[in-house]
C-alpha positions as CSV (number, residue, x, y, z in Angstrom):
1,M,92.4,84.0,95.3
2,R,93.9,80.5,95.5
3,K,95.2,81.2,99.0
4,S,91.9,82.6,100.3
5,H,90.1,79.6,98.7
6,R,92.3,77.2,100.6
7,L,91.8,79.0,103.9
8,W,88.0,78.9,103.3
9,L,88.1,75.2,102.7
10,R,90.1,74.7,105.9
11,F,87.6,76.8,107.8
12,L,84.7,74.7,106.5
13,S,86.5,71.5,107.4
14,L,87.2,72.7,110.9
15,A,83.6,73.8,111.4
16,L,82.3,70.4,110.2
17,L,84.7,68.5,112.5
18,C,83.5,70.6,115.5
19,S,79.9,69.9,114.7
20,L,80.5,66.1,114.7
21,V,82.9,65.7,117.6
22,P,82.2,67.0,121.1
23,S,84.3,69.9,122.2
24,M,87.7,68.8,123.6
25,G,87.9,71.9,125.6
26,S,84.5,71.2,127.3
27,L,85.6,67.7,128.1
28,A,88.8,68.9,129.8
29,Q,86.8,71.5,131.7
30,D,83.9,69.3,132.6
31,G,83.3,69.9,136.3
32,E,81.2,66.8,136.8
33,L,83.9,64.5,135.2
34,A,86.7,66.0,137.3
35,F,84.4,65.7,140.4
36,D,83.6,62.0,139.7
37,Q,87.3,61.1,139.3
38,V,87.9,62.0,142.9
39,V,84.6,62.0,144.8
40,G,83.1,59.2,142.8
41,Q,85.8,56.8,144.2
42,P,85.3,55.4,147.7
43,R,85.7,58.2,150.2
44,G,87.3,60.4,147.7
45,L,90.4,58.3,147.0
46,P,91.3,58.7,143.3
47,Q,92.2,55.6,141.3
48,L,92.4,53.0,144.0
49,P,95.0,50.4,142.9
50,P,93.1,47.2,142.3
51,Q,96.1,44.9,142.9
52,G,97.6,46.8,145.8
53,A,100.5,49.3,146.1
54,W,104.0,49.5,147.6
55,G,105.1,52.1,150.1
56,E,107.7,52.9,152.7
57,V,107.1,53.4,156.4
58,I,108.4,56.9,157.3
59,N,106.9,57.2,160.8
60,V,105.2,54.9,163.3
61,T,103.7,55.1,166.8
62,S,101.8,52.7,169.0
63,R,98.5,53.5,167.1
64,W,99.5,55.2,163.8
65,L,101.9,54.7,160.9
66,V,102.6,56.9,158.0
67,I,103.3,55.4,154.6
68,Q,104.9,57.2,151.6
69,N,104.4,55.9,148.1
70,H,106.8,56.1,145.1
71,S,105.3,59.5,144.2
72,G,106.1,61.0,147.6
73,Q,102.5,61.0,148.7
74,Q,102.1,60.4,152.5
75,F,99.2,58.6,154.0
76,P,98.4,58.2,157.7
77,V,97.0,54.7,158.7
78,A,95.4,54.1,162.1
79,I,95.8,50.7,163.7
80,D,92.0,50.3,163.8
81,D,91.7,50.8,160.1
82,V,94.0,47.8,159.1
83,G,92.3,44.5,158.2
84,E,94.8,41.7,157.8
85,F,98.2,42.6,159.0
86,L,101.2,40.4,158.3
87,I,105.0,40.7,158.5
88,R,107.5,38.8,156.3
89,W,110.9,38.1,157.7
90,P,113.9,36.6,155.8
91,S,114.8,33.1,157.0
92,S,116.7,30.0,155.8
93,V,116.4,26.3,155.5
94,E,118.9,25.9,158.4
95,A,116.4,27.6,160.7
96,L,113.6,25.1,160.0
97,G,112.6,22.7,162.9
98,P,110.2,19.8,163.4
99,Q,107.4,22.2,164.4
100,S,107.9,24.5,161.4
101,V,105.0,24.6,158.9
102,I,105.9,25.2,155.3
103,E,103.8,26.5,152.4
104,A,105.1,25.9,148.9
105,I,103.6,26.2,145.4
106,G,105.4,25.4,142.2
107,I,105.9,22.9,139.4
108,D,104.5,19.4,140.0
109,L,107.4,17.0,139.1
110,G,105.3,14.0,140.0
111,S,105.6,11.6,142.9
112,N,104.5,14.4,145.3
113,V,107.6,16.5,144.4
114,V,107.1,20.3,144.0
115,Q,109.8,22.5,142.5
116,T,109.8,26.1,143.5
117,A,112.2,29.0,144.2
118,H,110.5,30.2,147.4
119,V,108.7,28.8,150.5
120,D,107.0,30.5,153.4
121,V,107.5,29.2,157.0
122,F,105.1,29.6,159.9
123,E,106.2,29.1,163.5
124,G,104.5,28.9,166.9
125,T,101.0,30.4,167.1
126,D,101.4,31.7,163.5
127,R,101.0,28.1,162.2
128,N,97.2,28.5,162.4
129,L,97.5,31.1,159.6
130,V,97.5,28.1,157.2
131,A,96.1,24.6,157.1
132,P,97.4,21.3,155.8
133,T,97.0,21.3,152.0
134,Y,97.7,19.2,149.0
135,N,96.1,20.7,145.8
136,S,96.7,20.7,142.1
137,V,96.4,24.3,140.9
138,L,96.4,26.3,137.7
139,P,99.1,28.8,136.8
140,N,96.9,31.6,138.2
141,N,97.0,29.7,141.6
142,S,93.3,28.8,141.4
143,V,92.4,25.2,142.3
144,V,91.8,22.8,139.5
145,T,88.0,22.6,138.9
146,T,85.6,19.7,138.7
147,I,85.6,20.0,134.9
148,D,89.3,19.2,134.8
149,P,89.8,16.5,132.2
150,G,91.8,14.3,134.5
151,F,89.9,11.1,133.4
152,N,90.5,12.0,129.7
153,R,94.1,12.7,130.4
154,F,94.4,9.2,132.0
155,M,92.7,7.5,129.0
156,N,94.3,9.7,126.3
157,A,97.5,11.4,127.5
158,W,98.2,13.1,124.2
159,D,94.9,14.9,123.8
160,Y,96.6,18.3,123.2
161,G,93.6,19.7,121.3
162,G,91.1,19.1,124.1
163,Q,93.5,20.2,126.9
164,N,94.5,23.5,125.1
165,L,90.9,24.3,124.2
166,L,89.6,23.8,127.8
167,Y,92.3,25.8,129.6
168,G,92.7,28.4,126.9
169,W,89.0,29.1,126.7
170,A,87.3,28.2,130.0
171,Y,90.3,28.8,132.2
172,P,92.8,31.1,130.5
173,V,96.5,30.5,131.3
174,P,99.6,32.5,130.5
175,P,100.9,32.4,126.9
176,G,103.4,29.6,126.1
177,I,102.0,27.1,128.5
178,L,100.5,24.1,126.6
179,G,98.4,21.3,127.8
180,I,97.1,20.9,131.4
181,P,99.3,23.0,133.7
182,A,101.0,20.8,136.3
183,R,101.4,22.9,139.5
184,L,101.2,21.8,143.2
185,H,100.2,23.7,146.3
186,V,101.3,22.0,149.6
187,V,101.2,23.0,153.3
188,G,102.6,20.8,156.0
189,N,105.0,20.5,158.9
190,V,108.7,19.7,158.3
191,I,109.7,16.1,158.7
192,E,113.1,16.5,157.0
193,R,115.2,19.5,156.2
194,V,117.5,18.4,153.4
195,P,115.7,17.9,151.1
196,I,112.7,19.5,152.6
197,R,109.9,17.0,153.2
198,L,106.5,17.9,154.5
199,N,103.8,15.9,156.1
200,V,100.7,16.5,154.0
201,P,97.0,15.3,154.2
202,G,96.3,11.6,153.4
203,N,99.1,10.3,155.7
204,N,101.6,11.2,152.9
205,F,104.6,13.4,152.4
206,A,105.7,15.9,149.8
207,T,109.2,16.9,148.8
208,V,110.2,20.5,148.0
209,V,113.2,20.9,145.6
210,P,114.7,24.3,144.7
211,S,114.3,25.9,141.3
212,P,116.8,26.7,140.0
213,P,119.0,24.2,141.8
214,D,120.5,25.3,145.1
215,N,118.6,28.6,145.1
216,L,115.6,28.5,147.5
217,T,114.5,31.5,149.4
218,V,112.7,31.2,152.7
219,T,110.4,33.8,154.4
220,Q,108.9,33.5,157.8
221,V,105.4,34.9,158.0
222,T,104.0,36.3,161.3
223,R,101.0,38.3,162.4
224,G,101.7,42.0,162.4
225,L,102.5,44.1,165.5
226,F,102.8,47.8,165.3
227,S,105.6,47.6,167.9
228,Y,107.6,45.7,165.3
229,L,107.4,48.4,162.7
230,R,110.4,50.6,162.0
231,K,111.1,53.6,159.8
232,G,112.4,52.4,156.5
233,D,110.4,49.1,156.4
234,Y,108.7,48.4,153.0
235,A,105.0,47.6,152.9
236,F,102.5,46.2,150.5
237,L,99.0,47.5,151.0
238,M,95.5,46.9,149.7
239,P,93.6,50.2,150.1
240,Q,89.8,50.0,150.5
241,Q,88.8,53.6,151.1
242,I,90.0,56.9,152.6
243,T,88.4,58.9,155.4
244,P,89.3,62.3,156.7
245,R,91.0,60.4,159.5
246,S,92.9,57.6,157.9
247,L,93.6,55.4,154.9
248,V,91.6,52.2,155.3
249,L,93.4,49.0,154.3
250,S,92.0,45.5,153.8
251,Q,95.6,44.1,154.0
252,L,99.0,45.3,155.1
253,V,102.1,43.2,154.6
254,V,105.4,44.6,155.9
255,Y,108.8,43.3,154.7
256,K,111.7,43.2,157.1
257,S,115.4,43.0,156.2
258,I,116.5,40.9,159.1
259,P,115.3,37.6,160.6
260,L,112.8,37.6,163.5
261,R,115.3,35.9,165.7
262,Q,117.7,38.8,165.2
263,F,115.1,41.4,165.6
264,N,113.6,39.9,168.8
265,P,115.3,36.9,170.3
266,N,112.5,36.6,172.9
267,A,109.7,36.3,170.4
268,N,107.1,33.8,171.6
269,N,106.8,31.9,168.3
270,L,110.5,31.0,168.1
271,N,111.2,27.4,167.2
272,P,112.7,25.6,170.3
273,N,114.7,23.3,168.0
274,P,115.8,25.2,164.9
275,N,118.1,22.5,163.5
276,P,116.6,19.0,163.3
277,N,118.6,16.3,161.7
278,P,122.0,18.1,161.9
279,A,123.8,15.3,160.2
280,R,121.8,15.8,157.1
């Protein structure tokens, strides 16, 4: 009797639980839910990655390329369905010339000095991809706003409470960063190579120093050409939607393993004087 009594109590408990909680089996087999997970997304692409995704070029023609992601899924992309298309090539400080335009963002050390581990360089016609810039920015790379307590910082440099409250509440910053973040975003043409000095707005110059010391990577950024793509190139893509014909991308950035000068010595945007100030 005790055993049958315990079984009866378990049955009642299970029945009560089922009456209060929706059936898990029906959730798993809900046709509308499964349908919405695929068709409810733009053009049937499930779970579009909001911050983009990485892939590898496995085939390319003059009008198409096929990208494979880390899961082995392959997606055809038509040239007409690509929005912004850029290629990033490894470069070096030694390749910079007086016509080179550098973009750098990093820690503001004061006196127009920015410390960073990486800079991007733009040559030739690709220089109009950027514009001369000198901006203080937050750690999330957004520009410092009008409500920035710069005047209060000038009058009371140790107002930790006010600084932390403003940027921790109104403009959240990564953990461990106290006070007003000091970061600088500069874009300008090279006026000196060692150390890197850039001509910036306001008839002024900014100095770029490596972080950590003696460790500065340089990437040349160019507009994308399908003729430059090769099997094995890595790509970062921002999917918008998928159609029966192609994956539609708002942005495609391809990463090359060799410099542009090595890939195509006759490229139109090559710097005619790659080594200014050789004595420096």
